[in-house]
Residue frames as qw, qx, qy, qz and C-alpha x, y, z in Angstrom:
[[0.884, -0.436, 0.132, -0.103, -11.83, -17.11, -7.46],
 [0.881, 0.213, -0.046, 0.420, -8.68, -18.24, -9.28],
 [0.236, 0.737, -0.176, 0.608, -7.24, -14.76, -8.79],
 [0.543, -0.706, 0.244, -0.383, -7.73, -14.97, -5.03],
 [0.967, -0.195, 0.119, 0.112, -6.21, -18.43, -4.87],
 [0.716, 0.445, -0.071, 0.533, -3.23, -17.32, -6.92],
 [0.046, -0.802, 0.214, -0.556, -2.81, -14.21, -4.78],
 [0.764, -0.575, 0.217, -0.196, -2.74, -16.38, -1.68],
 [0.949, 0.041, 0.077, 0.302, -0.19, -18.73, -3.22],
 [0.484, 0.655, -0.121, 0.567, 2.05, -15.90, -4.43],
 [0.275, -0.794, 0.239, -0.487, 1.99, -14.25, -1.04],
 [0.887, -0.423, 0.164, -0.089, 2.81, -17.49, 0.71],
 [0.844, 0.364, -0.179, 0.349, 6.06, -18.02, -1.20],
 [0.650, -0.585, -0.073, 0.479, 9.05, -17.53, 1.03],
 [0.411, -0.281, 0.217, 0.840, 10.77, -14.21, 0.43],
 [0.148, 0.518, 0.564, 0.626, 8.03, -12.89, -1.81],
 [0.093, -0.112, 0.196, -0.970, 6.53, -9.47, -1.14],
 [0.333, 0.350, 0.693, -0.534, 3.08, -9.25, 0.38],
 [0.015, -0.118, -0.704, -0.700, 0.55, -9.83, -2.36],
 [0.211, -0.627, -0.727, -0.185, -2.92, -10.12, -0.86],
 [0.183, -0.741, -0.064, -0.642, -4.67, -7.13, 0.60],
 [0.770, -0.625, -0.102, -0.081, -4.63, -8.79, 4.02],
 [0.817, -0.083, -0.063, 0.568, -0.84, -9.32, 3.84],
 [0.289, 0.510, 0.025, 0.810, -0.35, -5.71, 2.89],
 [0.454, -0.749, -0.126, -0.466, -2.58, -4.63, 5.74],
 [0.854, -0.463, -0.093, 0.221, -0.51, -6.65, 8.19],
 [0.665, 0.158, -0.004, 0.730, 2.71, -5.23, 6.78],
 [0.005, -0.711, -0.105, -0.695, 1.32, -1.68, 7.05],
 [0.656, -0.719, -0.121, -0.197, 0.72, -2.32, 10.76],
 [0.846, -0.247, -0.075, 0.466, 4.41, -3.04, 11.32],
 [0.428, 0.409, 0.030, 0.805, 5.56, 0.36, 10.09],
 [0.236, -0.695, -0.381, 0.562, 5.60, 3.70, 11.85],
 [0.299, 0.582, 0.354, 0.668, 4.71, 6.97, 10.21],
 [0.230, -0.561, -0.344, 0.716, 4.81, 10.56, 11.35],
 [0.190, 0.544, 0.397, 0.715, 3.09, 13.59, 9.97],
 [0.163, -0.508, -0.445, 0.719, 2.22, 17.00, 11.30],
 [0.166, 0.720, 0.503, 0.448, -0.18, 19.72, 10.24],
 [0.164, 0.119, -0.198, 0.959, 0.02, 23.43, 10.81],
 [0.186, 0.369, 0.571, -0.709, -2.80, 25.41, 12.45],
 [0.456, 0.391, -0.203, -0.773, -4.17, 26.11, 8.97],
 [0.884, 0.142, 0.370, -0.247, -4.47, 22.36, 8.34],
 [0.616, 0.680, -0.390, -0.080, -1.66, 22.30, 5.81],
 [0.964, -0.091, -0.092, 0.234, 0.84, 19.44, 5.91],
 [0.162, -0.914, 0.369, 0.033, 4.09, 20.54, 7.59],
 [0.011, 0.539, -0.839, -0.070, 5.98, 17.25, 7.52],
 [0.949, 0.044, 0.047, -0.309, 5.59, 13.61, 6.66],
 [0.160, 0.589, -0.792, 0.011, 7.98, 10.70, 7.12],
 [0.923, -0.117, -0.355, -0.093, 8.22, 6.94, 7.38],
 [0.279, -0.760, 0.508, -0.293, 9.93, 6.49, 10.75],
 [0.480, -0.252, 0.840, -0.025, 10.00, 2.69, 10.62],
 [0.360, 0.238, -0.673, -0.601, 9.73, 0.78, 7.37],
 [0.854, -0.006, 0.201, -0.479, 6.96, -1.72, 6.85],
 [0.535, -0.245, 0.772, 0.240, 9.52, -3.85, 5.06],
 [0.523, 0.528, 0.627, 0.235, 7.58, -3.25, 1.86],
 [0.278, -0.136, 0.204, 0.929, 8.93, -0.49, -0.36],
 [0.091, -0.443, -0.589, -0.670, 5.64, 0.06, -2.15],
 [0.408, -0.734, -0.542, 0.035, 3.75, 0.52, 1.10],
 [0.455, -0.482, -0.131, 0.737, 6.35, 2.88, 2.47],
 [0.209, 0.027, 0.367, 0.906, 6.13, 4.95, -0.70],
 [0.142, -0.589, -0.633, -0.483, 2.36, 5.45, -0.65],
 [0.365, -0.602, -0.565, 0.429, 2.07, 6.95, 2.83],
 [0.190, -0.448, -0.061, 0.871, 3.26, 10.53, 2.34],
 [0.084, -0.094, -0.525, -0.842, 1.60, 11.08, -1.05],
 [0.310, -0.555, -0.752, -0.174, -1.70, 9.91, 0.48],
 [0.331, -0.609, -0.411, 0.592, -1.26, 12.29, 3.43],
 [0.136, -0.224, 0.218, 0.940, -0.39, 15.17, 1.07],
 [0.158, -0.295, -0.679, -0.654, -3.39, 14.50, -1.17],
 [0.369, -0.622, -0.691, -0.003, -5.82, 14.26, 1.73],
 [0.321, -0.504, -0.265, 0.757, -4.42, 17.27, 3.54],
 [0.020, -0.078, 0.339, 0.937, -4.95, 19.33, 0.39],
 [0.298, -0.355, -0.711, -0.529, -8.47, 17.98, -0.20],
 [0.589, -0.675, -0.420, -0.145, -9.64, 17.97, 3.43],
 [0.280, 0.601, -0.403, 0.630, -7.55, 20.46, 5.38],
 [0.218, -0.332, 0.609, -0.687, -9.15, 19.83, 8.79],
 [0.715, -0.119, 0.282, -0.628, -11.12, 17.38, 10.81],
 [0.678, -0.096, 0.722, -0.099, -12.08, 13.76, 10.61],
 [0.754, 0.621, 0.096, -0.189, -12.76, 13.95, 6.89],
 [0.245, 0.769, -0.589, -0.042, -9.00, 14.21, 6.33],
 [0.323, -0.365, 0.861, -0.142, -8.36, 11.02, 8.27],
 [0.765, 0.327, 0.496, -0.247, -11.24, 9.22, 6.52],
 [0.585, 0.763, -0.221, -0.165, -9.67, 10.29, 3.23],
 [0.007, -0.641, 0.767, -0.037, -6.27, 8.93, 4.35],
 [0.579, -0.076, 0.784, -0.208, -7.83, 5.62, 5.31],
 [0.754, 0.534, 0.295, -0.243, -9.77, 5.33, 2.02],
 [0.457, 0.801, -0.368, -0.113, -6.82, 6.34, -0.14],
 [0.195, -0.532, 0.822, -0.065, -4.46, 3.95, 1.66],
 [0.691, 0.124, 0.682, -0.206, -6.86, 1.05, 1.21],
 [0.694, 0.690, 0.063, -0.197, -7.25, 1.86, -2.50],
 [0.226, 0.774, -0.590, -0.050, -3.46, 2.01, -2.93],
 [0.425, -0.314, 0.841, -0.122, -3.04, -1.34, -1.18],
 [0.773, 0.375, 0.472, -0.199, -5.65, -2.92, -3.49],
 [0.541, 0.799, -0.226, -0.135, -3.73, -1.47, -6.47],
 [0.081, -0.652, 0.754, -0.023, -0.43, -2.86, -5.17],
 [0.611, -0.058, 0.774, -0.157, -1.91, -6.33, -4.65],
 [0.751, 0.573, 0.264, -0.195, -3.54, -6.36, -8.09],
 [0.367, 0.821, -0.425, -0.099, -0.32, -5.20, -9.78],
 [0.242, -0.518, 0.818, -0.055, 1.72, -7.87, -8.02],
 [0.724, 0.182, 0.645, -0.164, -0.67, -10.67, -8.98],
 [0.667, 0.727, 0.043, -0.154, -0.67, -9.46, -12.58],
 [0.135, 0.775, -0.615, -0.055, 3.16, -9.31, -12.60],
 [0.478, -0.275, 0.829, -0.098, 3.33, -12.81, -11.23],
 [0.760, 0.429, 0.453, -0.183, 0.87, -14.08, -13.85],
 [0.491, 0.820, -0.258, -0.140, 2.99, -12.48, -16.59],
 [0.102, -0.621, 0.777, -0.011, 6.12, -14.20, -15.25],
 [0.639, 0.011, 0.754, -0.151, 4.35, -17.55, -15.12],
 [0.710, 0.640, 0.220, -0.195, 3.04, -17.03, -18.63],
 [0.307, 0.825, -0.465, -0.096, 6.51, -16.07, -19.92],
 [0.300, -0.451, 0.839, -0.048, 8.12, -19.08, -18.27],
 [0.731, 0.252, 0.606, -0.187, 5.48, -21.41, -19.77],
 [0.618, 0.764, -0.062, -0.177, 6.25, -20.02, -23.23],
 [0.165, 0.747, -0.644, -0.007, 10.00, -20.65, -22.84],
 [0.519, -0.286, 0.790, -0.159, 9.57, -24.20, -21.53]]
């Protein structure tokens, strides 16, 4: 519970990057991405065409598409994989940011 409250507080700070999963999900919706597959299902191209404003989110998109295209070359399973992998990456980003913030708070408490 404390972790969720802290995540909400961290994300609410002006100028701070998105921290909660929900904030990351909203940020992801502001970006634009493009990818194309060949007739064999292999990934031909992948690009962030409009940044989400969050470097970490922008950087996860193409690796997720590449991974899922290799694992699931055709059909809806590929898109399910992309959705699942993107959600897992967003949870990782949020967890890492909360942990980094907790370390900074702990370090500042030690120096005070």
